[in-house]
C-alpha positions in Angstrom: -15.3 0.3 29.2 -16.7 2.2 26.3 -18.6 0.4 23.6 -16.2 0.0 20.6 -19.0 1.0 18.2 -19.3 4.3 20.0 -15.5 5.0 19.6 -15.3 4.3 15.8 -17.6 6.6 13.9 -17.0 5.4 10.3 -14.2 4.2 8.0 -12.7 6.8 5.8 -12.6 5.7 2.2 -10.8 8.0 -0.2 -8.2 7.5 -2.9 -5.4 8.2 -0.5 -6.7 5.8 2.2 -7.2 3.0 -0.3 -3.6 3.3 -1.3 -2.6 3.0 2.3 -4.4 -0.3 2.7 -1.7 -1.9 0.5 0.8 -1.2 3.3 -1.6 -2.5 6.0 -2.9 1.0 7.2 -6.6 1.7 7.6 -8.2 5.1 8.3 -11.2 5.7 10.5 -13.0 8.7 11.9 -13.1 8.4 15.6 -15.1 10.2 18.3 -13.6 13.4 19.8 -11.8 12.8 23.1 -10.7 9.2 22.7 -7.1 8.2 22.9 -4.9 5.7 21.0 -5.3 2.9 23.5 -9.1 3.0 23.2 -8.9 3.1 19.4 -6.6 0.1 19.4 -8.9 -1.9 21.7 -12.0 -1.0 19.6 -10.4 -2.0 16.3 -9.1 -5.3 17.7 -12.5 -6.1 19.1 -14.6 -5.1 16.1 -12.4 -6.6 13.3 -10.6 -9.4 15.3 -7.1 -8.3 14.1 -3.8 -7.3 15.8 -3.0 -3.6 15.8 0.7 -2.6 15.7 0.3 1.2 16.0 -2.3 4.0 16.0 -1.7 7.6 14.8 -4.4 10.2 15.5 -4.9 13.4 13.6 -7.2 16.3 14.5 -8.5 18.0 11.3 -9.8 21.5 11.8 -13.1 22.7 10.5 -13.1 24.1 7.0 -15.0 27.0 5.5 -17.3 25.8 2.8 -19.5 27.7 0.4 -22.5 26.6 -1.7 -23.7 29.4 -3.9 -24.2 32.5 -1.7 -24.4 30.5 1.5 -21.4 30.1 3.7 -20.8 27.6 6.5 -18.2 25.3 8.0 -17.5 21.6 7.4 -17.2 20.0 10.9 -13.9 19.3 12.6 -13.1 15.5 12.7 -10.6 13.3 14.5 -8.9 10.7 12.2 -7.1 7.5 13.3 -4.7 5.7 11.0 -4.3 2.1 12.3 -1.4 -0.1 11.2 -2.1 -3.8 11.4 0.3 -6.7 11.9 1.9 -7.9 8.7 -0.3 -10.3 6.8 -3.6 -9.2 8.4 -6.4 -7.5 6.4 -9.7 -5.9 7.1 -11.9 -7.5 4.4 -14.8 -5.0 4.5 -15.1 -1.5 5.7 -18.5 -1.8 7.4 -19.4 -0.7 10.9 
């Protein structure tokens, strides 16, 4: 089995994801190539909660520009995890 701390890269904390926490949904950046079952087991093991569902989104790389220099922001894989009603993740630290 993979180490759960290798599967979950970091929590995603934005204005939109903080609004989702009111409905029991938390967003994480996960490693490329992992599936929903691995994400579910990793979240349950790290935070000691019950996961109801996992949705995974692949975000393409974006063209970025700083002054005259151009490059790309990396492609990421997001997981939106829905917890069982009444459960919360107190802190977003990994």
